[in-house]
Structures are given as structure tokens and as C-alpha cells.
Backbone as JSON Lines, residues from 0, in Angstrom:
{"i":0,"aa":"M","n":[20.7,31.88,-5.66],"ca":[20.21,30.54,-5.9],"c":[19.2,30.14,-4.83]}
{"i":1,"aa":"Q","n":[19.45,30.51,-3.58],"ca":[18.53,30.14,-2.51],"c":[17.15,30.77,-2.75]}
{"i":2,"aa":"D","n":[17.11,32.03,-3.2],"ca":[15.83,32.68,-3.48],"c":[15.07,31.92,-4.55]}
{"i":3,"aa":"E","n":[15.79,31.46,-5.58],"ca":[15.15,30.7,-6.66],"c":[14.58,29.38,-6.12]}
{"i":4,"aa":"E","n":[15.33,28.69,-5.26],"ca":[14.85,27.45,-4.67],"c":[13.62,27.7,-3.81]}
{"i":5,"aa":"E","n":[13.61,28.8,-3.06],"ca":[12.45,29.13,-2.23],"c":[11.24,29.42,-3.09]}
{"i":6,"aa":"C","n":[11.45,30.1,-4.23],"ca":[10.34,30.4,-5.14],"c":[9.77,29.11,-5.72]}
{"i":7,"aa":"V","n":[10.65,28.2,-6.12],"ca":[10.2,26.93,-6.67],"c":[9.43,26.16,-5.6]}
{"i":8,"aa":"A","n":[9.97,26.11,-4.39],"ca":[9.3,25.41,-3.3],"c":[7.94,26.04,-3.01]}
{"i":9,"aa":"A","n":[7.87,27.36,-3.07],"ca":[6.6,28.04,-2.8],"c":[5.57,27.76,-3.89]}
{"i":10,"aa":"A","n":[6.03,27.5,-5.11],"ca":[5.11,27.23,-6.22],"c":[4.49,25.85,-6.12]}
{"i":11,"aa":"V","n":[5.12,24.94,-5.39],"ca":[4.59,23.6,-5.22],"c":[3.63,23.63,-4.03]}
{"i":12,"aa":"P","n":[2.39,23.2,-4.24],"ca":[1.44,23.23,-3.13],"c":[1.96,22.49,-1.9]}
{"i":13,"aa":"V","n":[1.61,23.0,-0.73],"ca":[2.1,22.42,0.53],"c":[1.74,20.95,0.61]}
{"i":14,"aa":"K","n":[0.51,20.58,0.24],"ca":[0.08,19.18,0.32],"c":[0.98,18.3,-0.58]}
{"i":15,"aa":"A","n":[1.32,18.8,-1.76],"ca":[2.18,18.02,-2.65],"c":[3.58,17.88,-2.08]}
{"i":16,"aa":"R","n":[4.1,18.95,-1.46],"ca":[5.43,18.86,-0.84],"c":[5.39,17.86,0.31]}
{"i":17,"aa":"R","n":[4.32,17.9,1.11],"ca":[4.21,16.96,2.23],"c":[4.1,15.54,1.71]}
{"i":18,"aa":"R","n":[3.32,15.33,0.64],"ca":[3.16,14.0,0.07],"c":[4.52,13.48,-0.41]}
{"i":19,"aa":"A","n":[5.3,14.33,-1.08],"ca":[6.63,13.92,-1.54],"c":[7.51,13.57,-0.34]}
{"i":20,"aa":"G","n":[7.41,14.34,0.73],"ca":[8.16,14.05,1.94],"c":[7.74,12.73,2.55]}
{"i":21,"aa":"D","n":[6.43,12.45,2.54],"ca":[5.92,11.19,3.08],"c":[6.44,10.01,2.27]}
{"i":22,"aa":"E","n":[6.54,10.17,0.95],"ca":[7.08,9.11,0.1],"c":[8.54,8.83,0.49]}
{"i":23,"aa":"G","n":[9.28,9.89,0.75],"ca":[10.68,9.72,1.17],"c":[10.78,9.04,2.51]}
{"i":24,"aa":"V","n":[9.89,9.39,3.44],"ca":[9.87,8.74,4.76],"c":[9.57,7.26,4.57]}
{"i":25,"aa":"S","n":[8.58,6.94,3.74],"ca":[8.21,5.53,3.52],"c":[9.39,4.73,2.99]}
{"i":26,"aa":"R","n":[10.07,5.27,1.99],"ca":[11.24,4.56,1.41],"c":[12.37,4.44,2.42]}
{"i":27,"aa":"K","n":[12.64,5.53,3.15],"ca":[13.73,5.52,4.13],"c":[13.43,4.52,5.24]}
{"i":28,"aa":"W","n":[12.22,4.56,5.77],"ca":[11.87,3.63,6.84],"c":[11.86,2.2,6.33]}
{"i":29,"aa":"R","n":[11.48,1.99,5.08],"ca":[11.51,0.63,4.52],"c":[12.93,0.1,4.54]}
{"i":30,"aa":"S","n":[13.86,0.9,4.07],"ca":[15.26,0.49,4.05],"c":[15.77,0.2,5.46]}
{"i":31,"aa":"E","n":[15.45,1.1,6.38],"ca":[15.91,0.92,7.76],"c":[15.23,-0.28,8.43]}
{"i":32,"aa":"A","n":[13.96,-0.5,8.13],"ca":[13.24,-1.65,8.69],"c":[13.81,-2.96,8.16]}
{"i":33,"aa":"M","n":[14.21,-2.98,6.91],"ca":[14.79,-4.2,6.34],"c":[16.13,-4.5,7.01]}
{"i":34,"aa":"T","n":[16.95,-3.48,7.24],"ca":[18.21,-3.66,7.96],"c":[17.93,-4.15,9.38]}
{"i":35,"aa":"W","n":[16.97,-3.54,10.05],"ca":[16.57,-3.91,11.4],"c":[16.11,-5.37,11.43]}
{"i":36,"aa":"S","n":[15.3,-5.77,10.47],"ca":[14.76,-7.14,10.47],"c":[15.85,-8.17,10.17]}
{"i":37,"aa":"R","n":[16.78,-7.84,9.26],"ca":[17.88,-8.78,8.96],"c":[18.72,-9.02,10.2]}
{"i":38,"aa":"A","n":[18.92,-7.99,11.02],"ca":[19.7,-8.13,12.25],"c":[18.99,-9.06,13.24]}
{"i":39,"aa":"R","n":[17.69,-9.26,13.05],"ca":[16.91,-10.16,13.91],"c":[16.61,-11.5,13.24]}
{"i":40,"aa":"G","n":[17.21,-11.73,12.09],"ca":[17.02,-12.98,11.39],"c":[15.72,-13.09,10.62]}
{"i":41,"aa":"Q","n":[15.03,-11.96,10.42],"ca":[13.79,-11.94,9.65],"c":[14.09,-11.52,8.22]}
{"i":42,"aa":"V","n":[13.28,-12.01,7.32],"ca":[13.41,-11.59,5.93],"c":[12.1,-10.92,5.53]}
{"i":43,"aa":"L","n":[12.16,-9.62,5.26],"ca":[10.99,-8.86,4.83],"c":[11.21,-8.35,3.43]}
{"i":44,"aa":"S","n":[10.14,-8.27,2.67],"ca":[10.26,-7.63,1.36],"c":[10.29,-6.12,1.54]}
{"i":45,"aa":"G","n":[9.59,-5.66,2.57],"ca":[9.52,-4.23,2.83],"c":[8.42,-3.54,2.06]}
{"i":46,"aa":"A","n":[7.93,-4.17,1.0],"ca":[6.94,-3.52,0.15],"c":[5.63,-3.25,0.88]}
{"i":47,"aa":"Y","n":[5.14,-4.22,1.64],"ca":[3.86,-4.03,2.32],"c":[3.99,-3.01,3.45]}
{"i":48,"aa":"G","n":[5.09,-3.03,4.15],"ca":[5.31,-2.03,5.19],"c":[5.4,-0.64,4.61]}
{"i":49,"aa":"E","n":[6.08,-0.51,3.48],"ca":[6.17,0.79,2.83],"c":[4.79,1.26,2.39]}
{"i":50,"aa":"E","n":[3.99,0.36,1.83],"ca":[2.64,0.73,1.43],"c":[1.8,1.14,2.64]}
{"i":51,"aa":"L","n":[1.97,0.41,3.74],"ca":[1.26,0.75,4.98],"c":[1.52,2.2,5.35]}
{"i":52,"aa":"L","n":[2.8,2.58,5.38],"ca":[3.16,3.95,5.75],"c":[2.66,4.96,4.73]}
{"i":53,"aa":"R","n":[2.8,4.62,3.46],"ca":[2.39,5.54,2.39],"c":[0.88,5.79,2.46]}
{"i":54,"aa":"F","n":[0.1,4.71,2.58],"ca":[-1.35,4.88,2.63],"c":[-1.78,5.66,3.88]}
{"i":55,"aa":"K","n":[-1.12,5.4,4.99],"ca":[-1.44,6.11,6.24],"c":[-1.19,7.6,6.06]}
{"i":56,"aa":"A","n":[-0.05,7.93,5.49],"ca":[0.31,9.33,5.31],"c":[-0.56,10.01,4.25]}
{"i":57,"aa":"R","n":[-0.82,9.31,3.17],"ca":[-1.53,9.93,2.05],"c":[-3.05,9.86,2.2]}
{"i":58,"aa":"D","n":[-3.56,8.72,2.66],"ca":[-5.0,8.52,2.65],"c":[-5.69,8.78,3.98]}
{"i":59,"aa":"L","n":[-4.92,8.87,5.06],"ca":[-5.55,9.11,6.36],"c":[-5.18,10.49,6.89]}
{"i":60,"aa":"D","n":[-4.22,10.53,7.81],"ca":[-4.0,11.78,8.54],"c":[-2.65,12.44,8.31]}
{"i":61,"aa":"G","n":[-1.84,11.9,7.43],"ca":[-0.55,12.51,7.17],"c":[0.52,12.19,8.19]}
{"i":62,"aa":"H","n":[0.26,11.27,9.11],"ca":[1.21,10.92,10.16],"c":[1.57,9.44,10.07]}
{"i":63,"aa":"P","n":[2.6,9.09,9.29],"ca":[2.94,7.67,9.11],"c":[3.43,6.98,10.37]}
{"i":64,"aa":"G","n":[3.79,7.73,11.39],"ca":[4.29,7.12,12.62],"c":[3.28,7.03,13.74]}
{"i":65,"aa":"R","n":[2.07,7.55,13.53],"ca":[1.05,7.51,14.57],"c":[-0.03,6.5,14.19]}
{"i":66,"aa":"W","n":[-0.19,5.45,15.02],"ca":[-1.08,4.34,14.69],"c":[-2.02,4.0,15.83]}
{"i":67,"aa":"T","n":[-3.27,3.78,15.46],"ca":[-4.28,3.26,16.37],"c":[-4.87,2.0,15.74]}
{"i":68,"aa":"V","n":[-5.61,1.23,16.53],"ca":[-6.26,0.05,15.94],"c":[-7.25,0.47,14.86]}
{"i":69,"aa":"E","n":[-7.86,1.63,15.03],"ca":[-8.79,2.12,14.0],"c":[-8.05,2.42,12.7]}
{"i":70,"aa":"D","n":[-6.84,2.97,12.8],"ca":[-6.03,3.23,11.6],"c":[-5.7,1.92,10.89]}
{"i":71,"aa":"L","n":[-5.32,0.9,11.66],"ca":[-5.01,-0.4,11.07],"c":[-6.24,-0.94,10.33]}
{"i":72,"aa":"D","n":[-7.41,-0.8,10.93],"ca":[-8.63,-1.28,10.29],"c":[-8.87,-0.57,8.95]}
{"i":73,"aa":"V","n":[-8.73,0.75,8.95],"ca":[-8.98,1.5,7.71],"c":[-7.96,1.1,6.64]}
{"i":74,"aa":"V","n":[-6.68,1.12,6.98],"ca":[-5.65,0.85,5.97],"c":[-5.72,-0.61,5.49]}
{"i":75,"aa":"L","n":[-5.83,-1.54,6.42],"ca":[-5.77,-2.95,6.04],"c":[-7.09,-3.52,5.54]}
{"i":76,"aa":"L","n":[-8.21,-2.99,5.99],"ca":[-9.5,-3.56,5.6],"c":[-10.23,-2.76,4.54]}
{"i":77,"aa":"E","n":[-9.77,-1.53,4.28],"ca":[-10.38,-0.72,3.23],"c":[-9.4,-0.36,2.13]}
{"i":78,"aa":"V","n":[-8.27,0.23,2.5],"ca":[-7.32,0.71,1.49],"c":[-6.58,-0.45,0.82]}
{"i":79,"aa":"F","n":[-6.02,-1.38,1.6],"ca":[-5.29,-2.5,0.99],"c":[-6.17,-3.3,0.03]}
{"i":80,"aa":"P","n":[-7.4,-3.69,0.41],"ca":[-8.22,-4.45,-0.54],"c":[-8.49,-3.67,-1.83]}
{"i":81,"aa":"A","n":[-8.57,-2.36,-1.75],"ca":[-8.83,-1.55,-2.93],"c":[-7.61,-1.4,-3.83]}
{"i":82,"aa":"K","n":[-6.41,-1.44,-3.24],"ca":[-5.23,-1.04,-4.0],"c":[-4.11,-2.07,-4.11]}
{"i":83,"aa":"V","n":[-3.99,-2.97,-3.15],"ca":[-2.83,-3.88,-3.1],"c":[-3.21,-5.25,-3.67]}
{"i":84,"aa":"I","n":[-2.34,-5.78,-4.51],"ca":[-2.58,-7.08,-5.14],"c":[-1.76,-8.14,-4.41]}
{"i":85,"aa":"V","n":[-2.43,-9.2,-3.99],"ca":[-1.75,-10.38,-3.48],"c":[-2.07,-11.52,-4.44]}
{"i":86,"aa":"E","n":[-1.12,-12.4,-4.63],"ca":[-1.29,-13.46,-5.62],"c":[-2.23,-14.56,-5.17]}
{"i":87,"aa":"S","n":[-2.36,-14.75,-3.86],"ca":[-3.21,-15.82,-3.35],"c":[-3.56,-15.54,-1.89]}
{"i":88,"aa":"E","n":[-4.5,-16.31,-1.36],"ca":[-4.85,-16.18,0.06],"c":[-3.64,-16.43,0.95]}
{"i":89,"aa":"A","n":[-2.77,-17.33,0.51],"ca":[-1.59,-17.68,1.3],"c":[-0.66,-16.48,1.5]}
{"i":90,"aa":"E","n":[-0.75,-15.5,0.62],"ca":[0.11,-14.32,0.73],"c":[-0.42,-13.32,1.77]}
{"i":91,"aa":"C","n":[-1.64,-13.49,2.22],"ca":[-2.22,-12.54,3.19],"c":[-1.51,-12.59,4.54]}
{"i":92,"aa":"D","n":[-1.19,-13.79,5.02],"ca":[-0.5,-13.89,6.31],"c":[0.85,-13.19,6.3]}
{"i":93,"aa":"P","n":[1.67,-13.38,5.26],"ca":[2.94,-12.63,5.23],"c":[2.75,-11.11,5.18]}
{"i":94,"aa":"V","n":[1.66,-10.64,4.58],"ca":[1.38,-9.2,4.58],"c":[1.21,-8.73,6.02]}
{"i":95,"aa":"L","n":[0.39,-9.43,6.78],"ca":[0.15,-9.03,8.17],"c":[1.39,-9.19,9.03]}
{"i":96,"aa":"E","n":[2.19,-10.23,8.75],"ca":[3.45,-10.4,9.49],"c":[4.39,-9.24,9.23]}
{"i":97,"aa":"E","n":[4.44,-8.79,7.98],"ca":[5.3,-7.66,7.66],"c":[4.8,-6.37,8.29]}
{"i":98,"aa":"V","n":[3.49,-6.18,8.29],"ca":[2.92,-5.0,8.94],"c":[3.28,-5.01,10.43]}
{"i":99,"aa":"K","n":[3.15,-6.17,11.06],"ca":[3.49,-6.3,12.48],"c":[4.97,-5.98,12.69]}
{"i":100,"aa":"A","n":[5.83,-6.48,11.82],"ca":[7.27,-6.2,11.93],"c":[7.53,-4.69,11.8]}
{"i":101,"aa":"F","n":[6.82,-4.02,10.89],"ca":[7.0,-2.57,10.74],"c":[6.58,-1.84,12.0]}
{"i":102,"aa":"L","n":[5.47,-2.26,12.61],"ca":[5.03,-1.62,13.84],"c":[6.05,-1.85,14.96]}
{"i":103,"aa":"Q","n":[6.59,-3.06,15.04],"ca":[7.61,-3.35,16.05],"c":[8.87,-2.52,15.79]}
{"i":104,"aa":"F","n":[9.25,-2.41,14.52],"ca":[10.4,-1.58,14.15],"c":[10.19,-0.14,14.59]}
{"i":105,"aa":"M","n":[9.0,0.41,14.3],"ca":[8.73,1.8,14.68],"c":[8.76,1.96,16.2]}
{"i":106,"aa":"A","n":[8.22,0.99,16.92],"ca":[8.21,1.08,18.38],"c":[9.62,1.0,18.94]}
{"i":107,"aa":"E","n":[10.42,0.06,18.47],"ca":[11.77,-0.14,19.01],"c":[12.74,0.97,18.63]}
{"i":108,"aa":"T","n":[12.48,1.66,17.54],"ca":[13.4,2.7,17.08],"c":[12.9,4.12,17.38]}
{"i":109,"aa":"G","n":[11.82,4.21,18.14],"ca":[11.31,5.52,18.53],"c":[10.53,6.24,17.44]}
{"i":110,"aa":"R","n":[10.15,5.55,16.39],"ca":[9.4,6.18,15.3],"c":[7.89,6.11,15.51]}
{"i":111,"aa":"L","n":[7.44,5.27,16.44],"ca":[6.01,5.17,16.72],"c":[5.63,6.36,17.6]}
{"i":112,"aa":"H","n":[4.77,7.19,17.09],"ca":[4.37,8.43,17.76],"c":[3.8,8.13,19.14]}
{"i":113,"aa":"P","n":[4.08,9.01,20.13],"ca":[3.58,8.79,21.49],"c":[2.06,8.72,21.59]}
{"i":114,"aa":"D","n":[1.34,9.32,20.64],"ca":[-0.12,9.27,20.65],"c":[-0.68,7.98,20.04]}
{"i":115,"aa":"S","n":[0.21,7.09,19.64],"ca":[-0.22,5.81,19.07],"c":[-0.77,4.91,20.17]}
{"i":116,"aa":"D","n":[-1.57,3.93,19.74],"ca":[-1.96,2.88,20.68],"c":[-0.71,2.1,21.05]}
{"i":117,"aa":"D","n":[-0.76,1.41,22.17],"ca":[0.35,0.6,22.65],"c":[0.76,-0.41,21.57]}
{"i":118,"aa":"P","n":[2.08,-0.58,21.32],"ca":[2.53,-1.51,20.27],"c":[1.99,-2.94,20.46]}
{"i":119,"aa":"E","n":[1.91,-3.38,21.71],"ca":[1.39,-4.74,21.95],"c":[-0.09,-4.82,21.55]}
{"i":120,"aa":"T","n":[-0.84,-3.79,21.85],"ca":[-2.26,-3.74,21.47],"c":[-2.39,-3.77,19.96]}
{"i":121,"aa":"L","n":[-1.56,-3.0,19.27],"ca":[-1.6,-2.98,17.8],"c":[-1.29,-4.36,17.23]}
{"i":122,"aa":"C","n":[-0.27,-5.03,17.76],"ca":[0.11,-6.34,17.25],"c":[-0.96,-7.39,17.54]}
{"i":123,"aa":"L","n":[-1.55,-7.34,18.72],"ca":[-2.64,-8.27,19.04],"c":[-3.84,-8.03,18.13]}
{"i":124,"aa":"H","n":[-4.11,-6.78,17.85],"ca":[-5.21,-6.45,16.95],"c":[-4.95,-7.03,15.55]}
{"i":125,"aa":"L","n":[-3.72,-6.92,15.1],"ca":[-3.37,-7.5,13.8],"c":[-3.65,-8.99,13.74]}
{"i":126,"aa":"D","n":[-3.32,-9.69,14.82],"ca":[-3.57,-11.13,14.86],"c":[-5.05,-11.43,14.64]}
{"i":127,"aa":"G","n":[-5.92,-10.61,15.2],"ca":[-7.35,-10.83,15.06],"c":[-7.91,-10.43,13.7]}
{"i":128,"aa":"L","n":[-7.15,-9.65,12.94],"ca":[-7.63,-9.19,11.63],"c":[-7.47,-10.24,10.53]}
{"i":129,"aa":"A","n":[-6.68,-11.25,10.74],"ca":[-6.33,-12.18,9.66],"c":[-7.53,-12.72,8.89]}
{"i":130,"aa":"P","n":[-8.55,-13.27,9.54],"ca":[-9.65,-13.84,8.76],"c":[-10.4,-12.81,7.9]}
{"i":131,"aa":"I","n":[-10.72,-11.66,8.48],"ca":[-11.45,-10.65,7.71],"c":[-10.56,-10.02,6.65]}
{"i":132,"aa":"F","n":[-9.26,-9.88,6.94],"ca":[-8.32,-9.35,5.95],"c":[-8.3,-10.26,4.72]}
{"i":133,"aa":"Q","n":[-8.22,-11.57,4.93],"ca":[-8.21,-12.51,3.81],"c":[-9.49,-12.4,2.99]}
{"i":134,"aa":"L","n":[-10.63,-12.32,3.67],"ca":[-11.9,-12.2,2.95],"c":[-11.97,-10.92,2.12]}
{"i":135,"aa":"R","n":[-11.55,-9.83,2.71],"ca":[-11.64,-8.55,1.99],"c":[-10.63,-8.47,0.85]}
{"i":136,"aa":"M","n":[-9.45,-9.03,1.04],"ca":[-8.45,-9.01,-0.04],"c":[-8.92,-9.85,-1.24]}
{"i":137,"aa":"A","n":[-9.77,-10.84,-0.99],"ca":[-10.26,-11.71,-2.06],"c":[-11.6,-11.25,-2.65]}
{"i":138,"aa":"D","n":[-12.16,-10.17,-2.13],"ca":[-13.48,-9.71,-2.55],"c":[-13.36,-8.67,-3.67]}
{"i":139,"aa":"P","n":[-13.64,-9.07,-4.93],"ca":[-13.5,-8.14,-6.05],"c":[-14.35,-6.88,-5.93]}
{"i":140,"aa":"S","n":[-15.43,-6.93,-5.15],"ca":[-16.26,-5.73,-5.02],"c":[-15.52,-4.62,-4.26]}
{"i":141,"aa":"R","n":[-14.44,-4.96,-3.58],"ca":[-13.66,-3.98,-2.83],"c":[-12.48,-3.43,-3.63]}
{"i":142,"aa":"Y","n":[-12.23,-3.99,-4.81],"ca":[-11.08,-3.59,-5.61],"c":[-11.33,-2.24,-6.25]}
{"i":143,"aa":"G","n":[-10.31,-1.38,-6.19],"ca":[-10.37,-0.09,-6.85],"c":[-10.14,-0.25,-8.36]}
{"i":144,"aa":"W","n":[-10.4,0.83,-9.06],"ca":[-10.27,0.82,-10.53],"c":[-8.87,0.4,-10.97]}
{"i":145,"aa":"G","n":[-7.84,0.96,-10.37],"ca":[-6.47,0.65,-10.78],"c":[-6.12,-0.81,-10.54]}
{"i":146,"aa":"K","n":[-6.53,-1.34,-9.41],"ca":[-6.27,-2.76,-9.11],"c":[-7.01,-3.65,-10.11]}
{"i":147,"aa":"R","n":[-8.25,-3.31,-10.42],"ca":[-9.01,-4.08,-11.41],"c":[-8.31,-4.06,-12.76]}
{"i":148,"aa":"M","n":[-7.84,-2.89,-13.14],"ca":[-7.16,-2.74,-14.43],"c":[-5.93,-3.65,-14.5]}
{"i":149,"aa":"V","n":[-5.11,-3.62,-13.46],"ca":[-3.9,-4.44,-13.45],"c":[-4.25,-5.93,-13.46]}
{"i":150,"aa":"L","n":[-5.29,-6.31,-12.73],"ca":[-5.69,-7.72,-12.7],"c":[-6.25,-8.18,-14.05]}
{"i":151,"aa":"V","n":[-7.01,-7.33,-14.72],"ca":[-7.52,-7.69,-16.05],"c":[-6.35,-7.82,-17.03]}
{"i":152,"aa":"M","n":[-5.4,-6.89,-16.95],"ca":[-4.22,-7.0,-17.82],"c":[-3.48,-8.3,-17.54]}
{"i":153,"aa":"A","n":[-3.31,-8.64,-16.27],"ca":[-2.6,-9.88,-15.92],"c":[-3.35,-11.09,-16.45]}
{"i":154,"aa":"R","n":[-4.67,-11.07,-16.32],"ca":[-5.48,-12.17,-16.86],"c":[-5.28,-12.3,-18.37]}
{"i":155,"aa":"D","n":[-5.06,-11.15,-19.02],"ca":[-4.83,-11.14,-20.47],"c":[-3.37,-11.4,-20.83]}
{"i":156,"aa":"G","n":[-2.55,-11.71,-19.84],"ca":[-1.16,-12.05,-20.08],"c":[-0.21,-10.87,-20.16]}
{"i":157,"aa":"V","n":[-0.63,-9.7,-19.7],"ca":[0.2,-8.49,-19.76],"c":[0.8,-8.25,-18.38]}
{"i":158,"aa":"A","n":[2.11,-8.21,-18.31],"ca":[2.8,-7.91,-17.06],"c":[2.81,-6.4,-16.84]}
{"i":159,"aa":"A","n":[2.5,-5.98,-15.62],"ca":[2.42,-4.55,-15.31],"c":[3.74,-3.84,-15.52]}
{"i":160,"aa":"N","n":[4.86,-4.57,-15.47],"ca":[6.16,-3.93,-15.65],"c":[6.64,-3.95,-17.11]}
{"i":161,"aa":"D","n":[5.82,-4.47,-18.02],"ca":[6.14,-4.48,-19.45],"c":[5.48,-3.26,-20.1]}
{"i":162,"aa":"E","n":[6.22,-2.16,-20.13],"ca":[5.66,-0.88,-20.57],"c":[5.06,-0.95,-21.97]}
{"i":163,"aa":"K","n":[5.74,-1.61,-22.87],"ca":[5.25,-1.69,-24.25],"c":[3.93,-2.47,-24.32]}
{"i":164,"aa":"A","n":[3.87,-3.59,-23.62],"ca":[2.65,-4.39,-23.61],"c":[1.51,-3.66,-22.92]}
{"i":165,"aa":"V","n":[1.81,-2.94,-21.85],"ca":[0.78,-2.18,-21.15],"c":[0.22,-1.09,-22.07]}
{"i":166,"aa":"K","n":[1.08,-0.38,-22.78],"ca":[0.62,0.67,-23.7],"c":[-0.26,0.1,-24.79]}
{"i":167,"aa":"A","n":[0.13,-1.05,-25.34],"ca":[-0.66,-1.68,-26.39],"c":[-2.02,-2.12,-25.84]}
{"i":168,"aa":"W","n":[-2.01,-2.71,-24.65],"ca":[-3.26,-3.15,-24.04],"c":[-4.16,-1.95,-23.76]}
{"i":169,"aa":"M","n":[-3.57,-0.88,-23.23],"ca":[-4.34,0.33,-22.92],"c":[-4.94,0.95,-24.18]}
{"i":170,"aa":"A","n":[-4.21,0.92,-25.28],"ca":[-4.73,1.46,-26.54],"c":[-5.96,0.66,-26.98]}
{"i":171,"aa":"R","n":[-5.89,-0.67,-26.85],"ca":[-7.05,-1.51,-27.2],"c":[-8.22,-1.22,-26.25]}
{"i":172,"aa":"F","n":[-7.92,-1.11,-24.97],"ca":[-8.94,-0.84,-23.97],"c":[-9.61,0.51,-24.22]}
{"i":173,"aa":"D","n":[-8.8,1.54,-24.46],"ca":[-9.32,2.89,-24.68],"c":[-10.2,2.98,-25.93]}
{"i":174,"aa":"A","n":[-9.97,2.09,-26.9],"ca":[-10.76,2.09,-28.13],"c":[-12.14,1.47,-27.93]}
{"i":175,"aa":"L","n":[-12.34,0.78,-26.83],"ca":[-13.64,0.14,-26.55],"c":[-14.67,1.18,-26.11]}
{"i":176,"aa":"P","n":[-15.94,0.94,-26.39],"ca":[-16.99,1.81,-25.84],"c":[-16.96,1.72,-24.3]}
{"i":177,"aa":"L","n":[-17.41,2.76,-23.65],"ca":[-17.38,2.83,-22.18],"c":[-18.09,1.64,-21.53]}
{"i":178,"aa":"A","n":[-19.2,1.23,-22.09],"ca":[-19.94,0.1,-21.51],"c":[-19.1,-1.18,-21.57]}
{"i":179,"aa":"E","n":[-18.38,-1.37,-22.65],"ca":[-17.52,-2.56,-22.77],"c":[-16.33,-2.48,-21.83]}
{"i":180,"aa":"Q","n":[-15.78,-1.27,-21.65],"ca":[-14.69,-1.09,-20.69],"c":[-15.16,-1.48,-19.28]}
{"i":181,"aa":"A","n":[-16.32,-0.98,-18.89],"ca":[-16.85,-1.27,-17.56],"c":[-17.1,-2.77,-17.4]}
{"i":182,"aa":"A","n":[-17.67,-3.39,-18.43],"ca":[-17.94,-4.83,-18.35],"c":[-16.65,-5.62,-18.23]}
{"i":183,"aa":"L","n":[-15.63,-5.2,-18.94],"ca":[-14.34,-5.89,-18.88],"c":[-13.74,-5.79,-17.48]}
{"i":184,"aa":"L","n":[-13.8,-4.6,-16.9],"ca":[-13.24,-4.42,-15.56],"c":[-14.03,-5.19,-14.5]}
{"i":185,"aa":"D","n":[-15.3,-5.39,-14.75],"ca":[-16.14,-6.13,-13.79],"c":[-16.15,-7.63,-14.04]}
{"i":186,"aa":"S","n":[-15.53,-8.07,-15.14],"ca":[-15.64,-9.48,-15.54],"c":[-14.54,-10.39,-15.02]}
{"i":187,"aa":"F","n":[-13.49,-9.83,-14.51],"ca":[-12.34,-10.66,-14.15],"c":[-12.61,-11.49,-12.91]}
{"i":188,"aa":"S","n":[-11.88,-12.58,-12.81],"ca":[-11.84,-13.31,-11.55],"c":[-10.47,-13.06,-10.96]}
{"i":189,"aa":"P","n":[-10.36,-12.93,-9.64],"ca":[-9.09,-12.6,-9.03],"c":[-7.98,-13.58,-9.41]}
{"i":190,"aa":"V","n":[-6.78,-13.06,-9.51],"ca":[-5.6,-13.89,-9.8],"c":[-5.34,-14.78,-8.59]}
{"i":191,"aa":"G","n":[-4.92,-16.02,-8.84],"ca":[-4.53,-16.91,-7.73],"c":[-5.5,-17.89,-7.46]}
């Protein structure tokens, strides 16, 4: 049985195995960070912190525990605006508060890699990002295709978690000529 498991593992590309491992780290750290925050009287959703770790591992360098101010800039000012949906400008501050809590959690629990910038420096940098983060999160020109699609569906009254409605909407969308699809994706106004 062990030989069979090794063969299966060998058939999965290393990058895919690492990505799956990173997803597990993100979920595990989210759970542990939520327990950590509750013990301190904080209430976190954990979703933004998990996304922070996932994007860092998948879209940057593969090291969810190693952070620099430059990494924060890339993830929060480029990746988040392209992929993460916030309902309103008011939701931007809680996103940054949760990111700060995740960084503090990693520092206090030994998960912040020694090559990271100082935790205090990272948290101070986050404080300074708030105005530009809000602007970029509200800028439709920074939204990725998937985020645009979900926002257009929401504008059309389709909830992303309603599988049947999403399939029906996608069938209508796919039937449109490419030029109309592009115009539809570019026509929305942000939710909120």
C-alpha cells in the first residue's frame, strides 16, 4: 500500500502538492488564529487572514509565514483588489485589522519566519495602507475577471452560493457573443 501511495504522490506535480499543503496551512492557521483571538477578546472571521496566507503562498513566494512590507503591499494592494470582494468601504478597515491580528498571531506563536520584517514594522505599515487600500478595493479597473463575474451576478440578483442560479446565469452569459460578455463584465458598478 505504501508503494501505491508513493506512486500516486509522485504522479501529482510538486507545485500542486505544495499548493494543497499551503491550503491546509491556511485553514489550520485560520482555526488556530481564531482560537488565539477569542482568548484575547477579539472576534475575527478568519476569512481575510486565511486569504492573506493563501495568496502569499500561492501568488508570491510559497512562504505563508515570511512577511515583508513589500509582501503586504503586493498582497493587499494588488491581489486583494483583484480577487477579494468587500461589501462597502466600511469593510476595508476590518480587513486590515484582521490582517494585523494574523500577523500578531504568527509573531506570538512562532509562525512568523525569522527572515520576516519586524512584526511592529509590519503592523505600522498596515496602518499607513488604509487610505490606498480603500481606494484600490473600490477601483473596478483593478478587479480580476472572477471578481467581476461574481459582482455582475450579484447585481443581477444571483447569490454566489446558489449553485442552481449560478449555473443558469452562466448558461445565459455563455450564450452571449464575446463582445457582449466583455461589455457586461465592464458595465457593473461595485456593490455597496
